[in-house]
C-alpha positions as CSV (number, residue, x, y, z in Angstrom):
1,M,27.9,-10.7,-27.6
2,F,26.3,-10.1,-24.0
3,R,23.1,-7.7,-23.7
4,T,20.4,-7.0,-19.9
5,I,17.8,-5.7,-19.3
6,L,15.9,-5.0,-16.3
7,S,12.3,-6.7,-15.6
8,G,11.0,-7.8,-12.5
9,A,9.3,-10.9,-10.7
10,I,6.1,-10.3,-8.2
11,H,7.0,-11.9,-5.0
12,G,3.8,-11.6,-2.7
13,I,2.4,-7.8,-3.1
14,E,6.2,-6.4,-4.5
15,C,7.9,-6.1,-7.6
16,K,11.5,-8.1,-6.9
17,S,14.2,-6.5,-9.8
18,V,15.4,-9.3,-12.1
19,S,17.8,-8.7,-15.0
20,V,17.3,-10.2,-18.2
21,E,20.7,-11.6,-19.9
22,A,21.5,-13.0,-23.3
23,D,24.8,-14.2,-24.5
24,V,24.9,-15.3,-28.1
25,S,27.8,-17.0,-29.4
26,N,29.1,-19.4,-32.0
27,G,29.1,-23.9,-31.0
28,L,26.6,-26.3,-31.0
29,P,22.7,-24.6,-31.8
30,S,21.0,-24.5,-28.4
31,F,18.9,-22.6,-26.7
32,L,19.6,-22.5,-22.4
33,M,17.6,-20.6,-20.6
34,V,18.7,-20.9,-16.2
35,G,18.7,-19.5,-13.4
36,F,15.5,-20.9,-11.2
37,L,12.7,-20.8,-13.2
38,S,9.4,-22.1,-13.9
39,S,8.2,-24.2,-16.2
40,E,6.2,-21.5,-17.5
41,V,9.3,-19.4,-17.6
42,K,10.7,-21.8,-19.1
43,E,8.5,-22.9,-22.3
44,A,8.8,-18.9,-23.2
45,S,12.0,-19.9,-25.7
46,E,9.1,-21.8,-27.7
47,R,6.9,-18.7,-27.5
48,V,9.9,-16.3,-27.6
49,R,11.7,-18.3,-30.3
50,N,8.0,-18.9,-32.6
51,A,6.9,-15.3,-31.8
52,L,10.8,-14.0,-33.8
53,R,10.0,-16.1,-36.8
54,N,6.5,-15.1,-37.8
55,S,7.5,-11.3,-37.3
56,G,10.3,-11.9,-40.3
57,I,12.7,-12.2,-38.0
58,Q,15.2,-15.8,-38.2
59,L,17.0,-17.1,-35.2
60,P,20.9,-17.4,-36.9
61,A,22.3,-21.7,-36.5
62,K,24.1,-20.1,-32.9
63,R,24.2,-20.8,-29.2
64,F,21.5,-18.9,-27.4
65,T,21.7,-18.6,-23.2
66,I,19.6,-16.8,-21.3
67,N,20.1,-16.3,-17.3
68,L,17.3,-14.8,-15.7
69,S,19.3,-12.6,-12.2
70,P,19.6,-13.3,-9.3
71,A,19.6,-17.0,-10.0
72,D,18.5,-17.6,-5.9
73,M,15.2,-16.5,-6.4
74,R,12.6,-18.8,-8.2
75,K,11.1,-17.5,-11.0
76,S,6.9,-17.6,-11.7
77,G,4.9,-16.0,-15.1
78,T,5.3,-15.4,-18.6
79,A,6.3,-11.6,-18.2
80,F,9.7,-12.0,-19.2
81,D,9.0,-13.3,-22.5
82,L,9.0,-9.4,-23.7
83,P,12.5,-8.5,-22.0
84,I,13.8,-12.0,-23.5
85,A,13.3,-11.3,-27.2
86,A,14.1,-7.8,-26.5
87,V,17.7,-8.9,-24.9
88,L,17.6,-11.7,-27.8
89,L,17.7,-8.6,-30.9
90,A,20.2,-6.6,-29.0
91,A,22.8,-9.2,-28.8
92,L,22.2,-9.9,-32.2
93,E,23.0,-6.7,-33.0
94,E,19.1,-6.2,-34.3
95,I,18.4,-3.4,-32.3
96,P,20.8,-0.6,-30.7
97,E,22.3,-1.9,-27.7
98,E,22.2,1.7,-26.1
99,S,17.9,1.2,-26.8
100,L,17.8,-0.8,-23.8
101,K,19.3,1.7,-20.8
102,D,16.7,3.4,-18.4
103,V,14.0,0.7,-19.9
104,F,11.9,-2.0,-18.1
105,M,9.9,-4.1,-19.5
106,A,7.5,-7.3,-18.9
107,G,4.9,-9.4,-21.0
108,E,3.9,-12.5,-21.9
109,L,4.3,-13.4,-26.4
110,S,2.1,-15.6,-28.6
111,L,3.3,-17.4,-31.0
112,N,2.8,-14.8,-33.7
113,G,4.1,-12.2,-31.7
114,R,1.0,-10.7,-30.3
115,V,1.5,-9.4,-26.4
116,N,-0.7,-10.6,-23.9
117,G,-1.0,-8.6,-20.9
118,V,0.1,-10.0,-18.0
119,C,-0.9,-9.6,-13.3
120,G,1.0,-7.6,-11.0
121,I,1.8,-4.6,-14.1
122,L,1.0,-1.5,-11.1
123,A,3.3,-3.2,-8.9
124,M,5.9,-3.8,-11.6
125,A,5.6,-0.1,-12.5
126,V,5.5,1.3,-8.9
127,Y,9.1,-0.4,-9.0
128,A,10.3,0.6,-11.9
129,R,9.6,4.0,-11.0
130,E,12.0,4.1,-7.8
131,R,14.7,2.3,-9.8
132,G,14.7,5.0,-11.7
133,M,13.9,3.8,-15.5
134,K,13.0,6.9,-17.9
135,Y,10.4,4.2,-19.9
136,L,8.0,1.2,-19.1
137,V,7.5,-1.1,-22.0
138,V,4.2,-3.0,-21.0
139,P,0.9,-5.2,-23.1
140,K,-1.7,-3.0,-24.5
141,E,-4.1,-4.3,-22.4
142,N,-2.2,-3.2,-19.0
143,A,-0.3,0.5,-20.5
144,K,-3.8,2.2,-18.5
145,E,-2.8,0.3,-15.5
146,A,0.5,1.3,-15.7
147,A,-0.2,4.8,-16.3
148,I,-0.7,5.0,-12.8
149,V,2.2,5.6,-11.7
150,S,3.9,9.3,-12.6
151,G,7.1,9.9,-13.4
152,I,7.8,7.1,-16.0
153,Q,6.8,7.3,-19.5
154,V,4.5,4.0,-20.2
155,I,4.8,2.3,-23.5
156,G,2.0,0.2,-24.5
157,V,3.0,-2.4,-27.8
158,E,0.5,-4.9,-29.1
159,H,2.8,-6.4,-31.2
160,L,6.0,-7.7,-31.0
161,T,7.7,-5.7,-34.4
162,Q,6.3,-2.2,-32.4
163,M,8.3,-2.8,-29.8
164,I,11.6,-3.8,-32.0
165,E,10.8,-0.2,-33.6
166,F,10.0,1.9,-30.2
167,M,13.6,0.3,-29.5
168,K,15.5,1.7,-32.7
169,D,13.3,5.0,-32.5
170,K,12.4,6.4,-29.4
171,T,9.7,9.2,-30.8
172,S,7.8,6.8,-32.5
173,M,5.6,6.0,-30.1
174,V,3.5,7.8,-27.8
175,S,3.5,7.3,-23.8
176,E,0.3,6.4,-22.2
177,H,-1.7,8.8,-19.9
178,I,-5.0,8.4,-17.8
179,N,-6.9,11.3,-15.8
180,I,-6.8,9.9,-12.6
181,E,-8.9,13.0,-11.2
182,E,-12.4,11.5,-13.8
183,I,-12.0,8.5,-12.9
184,F,-12.3,9.7,-8.9
185,Q,-15.0,11.4,-10.5
186,N,-17.2,8.7,-11.1
187,S,-16.1,6.5,-7.7
188,Q,-19.2,6.2,-4.9
189,K,-21.9,6.3,-7.7
190,G,-24.2,4.1,-7.9
191,L,-23.6,2.3,-4.4
192,L,-26.7,1.2,-2.0
193,D,-28.4,3.7,0.1
194,F,-29.7,3.2,3.5
195,G,-32.2,4.7,3.2
196,D,-33.7,1.9,1.1
197,I,-33.9,-0.4,4.5
198,C,-36.8,0.3,7.0
199,G,-36.6,0.8,10.2
200,Q,-33.6,-1.3,11.6
201,E,-32.2,2.1,13.5
202,R,-30.6,0.3,15.9
203,A,-28.3,-1.7,13.8
204,K,-27.9,1.1,11.7
205,R,-26.0,2.8,14.9
206,A,-24.0,-0.2,15.1
207,V,-23.2,-0.3,11.8
208,E,-22.1,3.5,12.1
209,I,-19.9,3.0,14.7
210,A,-18.2,0.6,13.4
211,A,-17.5,2.1,10.1
212,A,-16.4,5.3,11.7
213,G,-14.0,3.0,14.0
214,R,-13.6,1.0,11.5
215,H,-14.2,-1.8,14.2
216,N,-15.3,-5.9,13.1
217,I,-19.5,-5.9,13.6
218,L,-21.7,-9.3,13.7
219,L,-25.5,-8.7,12.9
220,I,-27.4,-11.1,14.1
221,G,-30.7,-11.7,13.3
222,A,-34.3,-14.1,11.4
223,P,-33.9,-14.5,8.1
224,G,-35.4,-11.7,5.7
225,T,-34.5,-8.9,8.4
226,G,-32.1,-6.8,6.3
227,K,-28.8,-8.3,7.6
228,S,-27.1,-8.6,3.8
229,M,-28.4,-5.5,3.6
230,L,-27.0,-3.5,5.9
231,A,-23.8,-5.1,5.0
232,K,-24.0,-4.2,1.0
233,R,-24.7,-0.6,2.2
234,I,-21.0,-0.1,4.3
235,P,-19.0,0.8,1.5
236,G,-21.2,3.6,0.6
237,I,-21.0,5.4,4.3
238,L,-17.2,4.9,4.7
239,S,-14.6,7.9,4.3
240,P,-13.4,7.9,0.6
241,L,-10.4,6.4,-0.8
242,T,-6.9,8.7,-0.9
243,L,-5.3,8.2,-3.7
244,E,-2.5,6.5,-1.4
245,E,-5.0,4.1,-1.0
246,S,-6.5,3.1,-4.3
247,I,-3.3,2.0,-5.6
248,A,-2.5,-0.2,-2.6
249,I,-5.5,-1.7,-3.7
250,T,-5.4,-2.2,-7.2
251,K,-1.6,-3.4,-7.0
252,V,-3.5,-6.7,-5.1
253,H,-5.9,-7.4,-7.7
254,S,-3.5,-6.7,-10.0
255,I,-1.3,-9.2,-8.8
256,A,-4.7,-11.4,-8.4
257,G,-5.3,-10.9,-11.7
258,V,-9.2,-9.9,-10.6
259,L,-8.6,-6.1,-12.1
260,D,-10.8,-5.2,-14.8
261,K,-8.6,-4.3,-17.8
262,D,-11.6,-1.4,-18.4
263,N,-11.4,0.8,-15.3
264,P,-6.9,0.3,-13.9
265,L,-7.2,2.2,-10.8
266,L,-10.2,1.5,-7.9
267,T,-11.6,4.3,-6.8
268,D,-14.3,2.9,-3.9
269,R,-13.4,0.6,-1.4
270,P,-13.8,-3.0,-2.0
271,F,-16.7,-5.6,-0.7
272,Q,-15.7,-9.0,-0.7
273,Q,-18.8,-11.6,0.4
274,P,-17.2,-15.1,0.0
275,H,-19.4,-18.0,-0.2
276,H,-19.5,-20.0,2.7
277,T,-18.1,-23.5,1.2
278,I,-14.8,-21.2,0.1
279,S,-11.8,-23.3,1.3
280,P,-9.2,-21.3,3.9
281,F,-6.7,-20.9,0.7
282,A,-8.8,-19.1,-1.3
283,L,-9.7,-16.8,2.3
284,A,-6.0,-16.0,3.2
285,G,-4.5,-16.2,-0.6
286,G,-1.7,-19.3,-1.1
287,G,-0.5,-21.8,-3.8
288,R,2.9,-23.0,-4.8
289,N,3.4,-19.7,-5.8
290,P,1.6,-17.5,-3.4
291,K,-1.5,-14.7,-4.5
292,P,-3.7,-12.8,-2.4
293,G,-6.3,-14.6,-1.0
294,V,-10.5,-13.5,-0.3
295,I,-9.3,-11.1,2.4
296,S,-6.6,-9.5,0.6
297,L,-8.6,-8.4,-1.6
298,A,-10.4,-6.9,0.6
299,H,-7.9,-4.6,1.6
300,R,-8.6,-0.9,2.8
301,G,-12.3,-2.5,2.6
302,V,-15.3,-4.9,3.7
303,L,-14.9,-8.5,3.8
304,F,-18.5,-9.3,4.5
305,L,-19.0,-13.4,5.8
306,D,-23.3,-14.5,5.3
307,E,-23.9,-17.9,7.4
308,L,-21.1,-17.0,9.5
309,P,-21.4,-20.8,11.7
310,E,-21.6,-22.4,8.0
311,F,-18.4,-22.0,6.8
312,H,-15.6,-24.1,7.7
313,R,-14.1,-24.0,10.6
314,E,-10.5,-24.2,9.8
315,S,-11.3,-21.4,7.5
316,L,-13.1,-19.5,10.2
317,E,-9.2,-19.6,12.5
318,I,-7.6,-18.2,9.5
319,L,-9.2,-15.4,10.2
320,R,-8.1,-14.6,14.0
321,Q,-4.6,-13.7,13.1
322,P,-5.5,-11.5,10.6
323,L,-7.5,-9.4,12.2
324,E,-5.2,-8.9,14.6
325,D,-2.2,-8.2,12.7
326,K,-3.4,-6.6,9.4
327,E,-1.5,-8.8,7.6
328,I,-1.5,-12.5,6.4
329,H,1.9,-14.3,6.8
330,I,2.4,-17.0,4.3
331,S,5.5,-19.7,4.0
332,R,7.0,-21.4,1.8
333,V,10.4,-23.7,0.8
334,N,10.7,-20.7,-1.6
335,G,10.2,-18.0,0.3
336,N,8.0,-16.0,3.0
337,Y,5.5,-14.1,1.8
338,T,3.5,-11.1,3.5
339,F,-0.1,-10.0,2.0
340,P,-2.1,-6.3,3.5
341,A,-4.9,-7.3,5.4
342,E,-6.3,-3.7,6.7
343,I,-10.2,-4.9,6.5
344,M,-13.3,-4.0,8.5
345,L,-15.3,-7.6,8.9
346,V,-18.8,-7.7,9.0
347,A,-20.7,-10.9,9.6
348,A,-24.2,-12.2,9.7
349,M,-25.6,-15.4,11.7
350,N,-28.7,-16.4,12.0
351,P,-29.7,-17.3,16.3
352,C,-30.3,-20.9,15.5
353,K,-30.4,-23.9,12.6
354,C,-34.4,-22.4,11.8
355,G,-32.9,-18.9,12.6
356,Y,-36.5,-18.2,14.5
357,Y,-34.6,-18.3,18.2
358,P,-35.4,-16.5,20.6
359,D,-38.5,-17.0,19.2
360,R,-40.2,-20.5,21.0
361,N,-43.8,-19.9,18.3
362,R,-41.5,-20.7,15.6
363,C,-38.2,-21.9,16.9
364,K,-38.5,-25.8,17.1
365,C,-34.7,-26.6,18.3
366,T,-33.4,-27.7,21.4
367,P,-31.2,-25.6,23.8
368,A,-28.4,-28.5,22.5
369,E,-29.6,-28.0,18.7
370,I,-29.0,-23.9,19.3
371,N,-25.7,-24.6,21.2
372,H,-24.1,-26.6,18.9
373,Y,-24.7,-24.4,16.1
374,Q,-23.6,-21.3,17.8
375,S,-20.6,-23.2,19.1
376,R,-19.8,-23.5,15.6
377,I,-17.8,-19.9,16.2
378,S,-14.8,-20.3,18.6
379,K,-15.0,-17.9,21.6
380,P,-11.2,-16.9,20.5
381,L,-13.0,-15.5,17.2
382,L,-15.7,-13.9,18.6
383,D,-13.5,-11.8,20.9
384,R,-12.3,-10.9,18.1
385,I,-15.5,-9.1,16.8
386,D,-16.2,-5.2,18.9
387,L,-19.6,-5.2,18.0
388,Y,-23.1,-7.5,18.4
389,V,-26.2,-5.9,17.4
390,E,-29.7,-8.1,16.8
391,V,-31.5,-6.8,14.4
392,E,-35.1,-7.1,15.0
393,E,-37.7,-7.8,12.5
394,V,-39.5,-5.2,10.6
395,T,-43.4,-4.7,11.6
396,Y,-45.6,-4.1,9.1
397,E,-46.4,-0.6,9.6
398,K,-42.6,0.1,9.6
399,L,-42.9,-1.5,6.2
400,S,-45.8,0.0,4.4
401,A,-44.8,3.3,5.5
402,P,-43.7,6.8,3.6
403,R,-40.1,5.7,2.5
404,M,-37.4,8.6,3.7
405,K,-36.2,10.7,0.1
406,Q,-33.5,8.6,-1.3
407,G,-29.6,9.0,-0.5
408,L,-30.6,11.3,2.8
409,Q,-29.5,8.4,5.7
410,S,-26.2,6.8,3.8
411,E,-25.4,11.2,3.0
412,K,-25.7,11.5,7.1
413,M,-24.1,8.7,8.4
414,R,-21.1,9.5,5.4
415,K,-21.0,13.2,7.2
416,N,-20.8,11.8,10.5
417,I,-17.8,9.0,9.5
418,I,-16.1,11.5,8.0
419,R,-16.0,14.1,10.7
420,A,-15.0,11.3,13.2
421,G,-12.6,9.9,11.0
422,Q,-10.8,13.7,11.1
423,V,-10.5,14.1,14.9
424,Q,-8.9,10.1,14.5
425,A,-6.9,11.5,11.8
426,Q,-5.7,14.7,14.2
427,R,-4.9,12.7,17.4
428,Y,-2.9,9.9,15.4
429,E,-1.0,12.3,13.3
430,K,2.2,11.2,14.8
431,K,1.3,7.6,16.2
432,P,1.0,4.8,14.3
433,Y,-2.8,4.5,14.4
434,C,-5.3,5.3,11.9
435,F,-8.1,4.7,13.2
436,N,-9.3,3.2,17.0
437,S,-9.9,0.1,16.5
438,E,-5.9,-0.1,15.9
439,L,-4.9,0.9,18.7
440,D,-2.8,-1.2,21.1
441,E,-2.0,-1.2,24.7
442,M,-0.3,1.5,25.0
443,G,-2.6,3.1,22.8
444,L,-5.1,2.5,24.8
445,L,-3.3,3.5,28.3
446,E,-2.7,7.2,26.4
447,F,-6.3,7.7,24.5
448,C,-9.3,6.0,26.4
449,A,-8.0,7.0,30.0
450,L,-11.1,6.5,32.2
451,E,-11.8,9.0,34.9
452,E,-12.2,7.6,38.4
453,K,-16.7,7.4,37.7
454,E,-16.2,5.4,33.8
455,K,-13.6,3.7,36.1
456,K,-15.5,2.1,38.7
457,L,-18.4,1.5,35.8
458,M,-16.1,-0.9,33.8
459,E,-15.2,-2.8,36.9
460,K,-18.9,-3.9,37.5
461,I,-19.4,-4.7,33.3
462,F,-15.7,-6.4,33.4
463,H,-16.7,-9.1,36.3
464,K,-20.6,-9.4,35.6
465,L,-19.4,-10.2,31.7
466,K,-16.7,-12.4,32.2
467,L,-14.3,-10.2,29.7
468,S,-11.4,-11.5,28.6
469,A,-8.4,-9.1,28.3
470,R,-8.9,-9.0,24.3
471,G,-12.7,-7.8,25.0
472,Y,-12.0,-5.6,27.7
473,H,-9.8,-3.6,25.4
474,R,-11.8,-3.8,22.5
475,M,-15.4,-2.4,24.5
476,L,-13.2,0.4,25.3
477,K,-12.1,1.2,21.5
478,V,-16.2,1.3,21.2
479,A,-16.2,3.5,23.8
480,R,-13.3,6.0,22.1
481,T,-15.2,5.8,18.5
482,I,-18.7,7.0,19.9
483,A,-17.4,9.6,22.2
484,D,-15.6,10.8,18.9
485,L,-18.8,10.5,16.6
486,E,-20.4,13.0,19.8
487,G,-17.3,15.4,19.4
488,E,-16.6,14.6,23.0
489,E,-12.9,14.7,24.0
490,R,-12.9,11.8,27.1
491,I,-14.7,8.7,27.1
492,R,-17.7,9.3,29.6
493,E,-20.0,7.1,31.3
494,H,-23.0,6.7,28.8
495,H,-20.2,6.4,26.0
496,L,-19.2,3.2,28.8
497,K,-22.6,1.8,28.4
498,E,-24.0,2.7,24.8
499,A,-20.5,-0.4,24.2
500,V,-21.8,-2.3,26.8
501,S,-25.2,-2.7,25.1
502,Y,-23.3,-4.4,21.9
503,R,-21.5,-5.8,23.4
504,K,-23.7,-8.0,25.5
505,N,-26.0,-10.0,23.5
506,T,-29.4,-12.1,24.1
507,M,-29.5,-14.2,21.7
508,M,-25.8,-15.5,22.6
509,E,-26.6,-16.3,25.9
């Protein structure tokens, strides 16, 4: 007796179709699983048999063959346990064959029949809806996550017996529902505020520009000047997430296995702050069965690298390609994987090893030591950073002055950034860009055209700073963002002058 049901395998951040097939025939009793399987998938035979037995179903002494098709695609993970059990029961006529139609199923089984949660359910739910499936049967702990996707009935089961009951009678269980509007109402609550930071008006202005155009920024200053405080408050001034963006971010976190089950939909922009000892693979993603790394977990949000020169050189150099392409490409024998990497890079560093250069009253580093410390960051990586800003030490007068009303400053910055974002969205409505930082050469020619006076100024800047072509283009993009913040249609001289002030840094000379 042959039966089949639809399931899926995670490949990168997408779900690929997998048909779980079962054939029960007379012959020497055996339980054979085929279809290019990893060890954890092969072990499903023991989990399924024990789960069935402990649920009161004894398999007869027959020949069981399970095939996961297509056979040329490697399958990994434990999400095939539940569909294997369902298709076996259908082949044994314990559940009706018709019940398998229009059903997508995934879940891990314990030996006692309990259904455990798995990673990547959101990607599977999106795929099941695209395939026109009517029902999605998943572990109960993944049900809220799957219910984010509308247009498909999500059935959360806690035990194998519940799955059997549902397959015999589709009306026996109620589908899962969540209130997405209510979830979004609680977004951006509890975020840190720029009003907590004393002084640092120039640094705040640079951060506002970076956030408005999604530019990469490097904060340079002595210890204790507030670099980390500035960086941690950036998510609170970025434009709110759309539902589409929220699902895209949640999908990455779900596949990586770091999604909070109590918060099935991420409604705040990600903020990732890895320690400087992080390995290149943990940063970019990878492994035998590649999963997203920290860069992808910061997708559509902020990646903050504190103490930038302390990171391994290999880890920093991995950033170069994602910062340009907004994607991470990983090649393995079993296939090629692509992970998203639309990030705003925020980095912080001391100007020297002791941290106090150029204050020669406190800095005891020699010129060679300063040069060696700063050279840990390669020029190609620095060239991909749009703004350098010196974070000055705060005076006693500013520290002791009355604080601004909490929330006022971030709220004002957010309004400016949202307004500039709307200008960019309108300008690039029919173009392949969302923010100024994404402009390519053709986009720069069209949207960053300079008049004669501005061209002469840029020529002087280009030769004086000895800019590369990439550095020149990035300065134009920053000037375009400054103009957007001021509501200007064209880039003017003062926009270019402000942009160059964030490109030339005295500490890094």
